[in-house]
C-alpha positions as CSV (number, residue, x, y, z in Angstrom):
1,M,0.0,0.0,0.0
2,K,2.9,2.4,0.8
3,K,4.4,1.9,-2.6
4,R,1.0,2.5,-4.3
5,N,0.6,5.8,-2.4
6,C,4.1,6.8,-3.4
7,Y,3.2,6.2,-7.1
8,K,0.1,8.4,-6.6
9,V,2.0,11.3,-5.2
10,D,4.8,11.1,-7.8
11,A,2.3,10.6,-10.6
12,G,0.4,13.7,-9.7
13,E,3.5,15.8,-9.4
14,L,4.9,14.4,-12.7
15,I,1.8,15.3,-14.6
16,R,1.7,18.7,-12.9
17,V,5.3,19.4,-13.9
18,I,4.9,18.3,-17.5
19,S,1.6,20.1,-18.0
20,T,3.1,23.3,-16.5
21,Y,6.3,23.4,-18.5
22,Q,4.8,21.7,-21.6
23,T,8.1,20.0,-22.9
24,L,11.1,18.9,-20.9
25,Q,14.1,16.7,-21.5
26,V,13.7,13.2,-20.0
27,K,16.9,13.6,-18.0
28,Q,15.3,16.7,-16.4
29,I,12.4,14.6,-15.2
30,Y,14.7,12.1,-13.6
31,A,16.7,14.9,-12.0
32,L,13.5,16.3,-10.5
33,F,12.9,13.0,-8.7
34,P,16.3,12.0,-7.4
35,N,16.6,8.5,-6.0
36,R,13.3,7.5,-7.7
37,A,14.4,6.5,-11.1
38,E,12.5,3.2,-11.1
39,I,9.2,4.9,-10.2
40,V,9.8,7.7,-12.8
41,E,10.5,5.1,-15.5
42,V,7.3,3.2,-14.7
43,L,5.2,6.3,-14.6
44,L,6.7,7.7,-17.9
45,K,6.0,4.4,-19.7
46,R,2.4,4.3,-18.4
47,F,1.6,7.9,-19.2
48,I,3.1,7.5,-22.7
49,Q,1.2,4.3,-23.4
50,A,-2.0,6.0,-22.2
51,N,-1.3,9.1,-24.4
52,R,-1.3,11.4,-21.3
53,I,2.1,12.6,-22.3
54,F,4.1,12.2,-25.5
55,Y,7.7,11.1,-26.1
56,D,10.1,12.3,-28.8
57,N,12.8,9.6,-29.0
58,I,15.0,11.7,-31.4
59,F,15.5,14.5,-28.9
60,D,14.6,12.5,-25.7
61,L,11.8,14.9,-24.8
62,V,8.5,14.4,-23.0
63,S,5.6,16.7,-23.7
64,Y,2.1,17.4,-22.6
65,E,1.0,18.0,-26.2
66,K,1.1,15.5,-29.1
67,E,3.0,18.0,-31.3
68,I,6.2,18.4,-29.4
69,K,7.6,22.0,-29.6
70,P,10.5,22.4,-27.3
71,N,10.8,25.8,-25.7
72,I,14.6,26.3,-25.4
73,A,14.1,29.1,-22.8
74,I,12.0,26.9,-20.5
75,I,14.3,23.9,-20.9
76,K,17.4,26.0,-20.0
77,C,15.6,27.8,-17.1
78,F,14.4,24.4,-15.8
79,W,18.1,23.3,-15.5
80,V,18.7,26.3,-13.3
81,L,15.6,25.5,-11.2
82,L,16.9,22.0,-10.7
83,D,20.1,23.4,-9.1
84,F,17.9,24.9,-6.3
85,I,15.3,22.1,-6.1
86,E,16.3,21.1,-2.5
87,K,15.4,24.5,-1.2
88,I,12.3,25.2,-3.3
89,E,8.9,25.3,-1.8
90,F,7.0,25.9,-5.0
91,H,7.7,26.5,-8.7
92,T,5.8,27.3,-11.8
93,I,5.8,29.0,-15.2
94,A,6.2,32.8,-14.8
95,D,4.6,35.8,-16.5
96,T,6.5,37.2,-19.4
97,P,9.2,38.4,-19.6
98,A,10.4,36.0,-16.9
99,N,10.2,32.2,-17.7
100,I,10.0,30.4,-14.4
101,C,9.4,31.6,-10.8
102,F,9.9,29.8,-7.5
103,F,9.8,30.4,-3.8
104,A,12.8,29.4,-1.7
105,Q,13.6,30.4,1.8
106,Q,10.7,32.8,1.9
107,E,12.0,34.7,-1.2
108,L,10.5,34.9,-4.6
109,Y,12.9,34.2,-7.5
110,E,12.4,34.5,-11.2
111,I,14.6,32.8,-13.8
112,V,14.9,34.8,-17.0
113,Y,16.2,33.6,-20.3
114,V,17.8,36.3,-22.5
115,P,18.6,35.2,-26.1
116,K,21.6,36.7,-27.8
117,E,20.8,40.1,-29.5
118,K,17.6,40.5,-27.3
119,E,19.3,42.4,-24.5
120,I,17.8,45.8,-25.3
121,F,14.4,44.3,-25.6
122,M,14.6,42.5,-22.2
123,N,16.1,45.6,-20.5
124,H,13.1,47.6,-21.8
125,A,10.5,44.9,-20.9
126,F,11.8,44.7,-17.3
127,S,12.1,48.5,-16.9
128,C,8.4,48.9,-17.9
129,M,7.2,46.3,-15.3
130,E,5.3,47.4,-12.3
131,E,6.9,45.5,-9.4
132,K,4.1,44.5,-7.0
133,I,6.3,41.9,-5.3
134,E,10.0,42.3,-5.3
135,S,11.7,39.2,-6.7
136,K,15.3,38.2,-7.1
137,R,16.3,37.4,-10.7
138,I,18.6,34.8,-12.1
139,V,19.4,35.6,-15.7
140,V,20.2,32.8,-18.2
141,I,22.4,34.1,-21.0
142,E,23.9,32.5,-24.2
143,Q,27.3,34.3,-24.0
144,E,29.2,35.9,-21.2
145,E,29.5,39.1,-23.3
146,Q,25.7,39.7,-22.8
147,I,26.2,40.5,-19.1
148,H,27.5,44.0,-19.6
149,K,24.5,44.8,-21.9
150,L,21.9,43.8,-19.4
151,H,20.5,46.1,-16.7
152,I,17.6,44.0,-15.2
153,L,16.6,45.2,-11.7
154,N,17.1,42.8,-8.8
155,T,19.5,40.4,-10.7
156,V,21.3,38.3,-8.3
157,G,23.3,36.3,-10.8
158,Y,23.9,35.3,-14.4
159,C,24.4,31.8,-15.8
160,K,25.1,30.0,-19.0
161,V,23.4,26.6,-19.6
162,L,24.8,24.1,-22.0
163,D,22.5,21.6,-23.8
164,S,23.9,18.9,-21.5
165,G,22.5,20.8,-18.5
166,K,25.9,21.9,-17.2
167,I,25.6,25.4,-15.8
168,T,28.3,28.1,-15.4
169,Y,27.3,30.8,-12.9
170,Y,28.6,34.4,-12.9
171,Q,28.2,36.6,-9.8
172,V,26.7,40.1,-10.0
173,K,29.2,42.7,-8.9
174,Q,27.8,44.4,-5.8
175,E,28.0,48.2,-6.0
176,K,29.1,50.1,-2.9
177,I,26.7,52.6,-1.5
């Protein structure tokens, strides 16, 4: 009975995550449920067979929609989310221009993906936002050279995410007051 309840909880969370983020890499799903690879494998197979989720074997993606359209911004930001998963209380998709938001240690964080050559647009988008709740921002970039072009309020760090999921972080230089 205990194992069955475990499947139920994991199944609900698995469907919630895939429906929320739409398309993720299979290895991201396994990373989200550490030490439960066997359960994840069983659930993924069952959901794929039942057409509740869909699998792309060429790119090793799972999707909530039959027509799989990977969102590179979400996939890269999800890797960053996974780096903080042990401290996270809740996570979900964010309102544009951010991609993912999460609560950790009683703080709100946003993960923002900035494609190359979109720095001015993103600076403008964030400068026009009315901040109802102050959040800390982690900005995902494509190249380190983007950092000096970005001026997004409340940025606590920058990072680069490789396709493999490996992340390189860059600290924000704190200004003296």
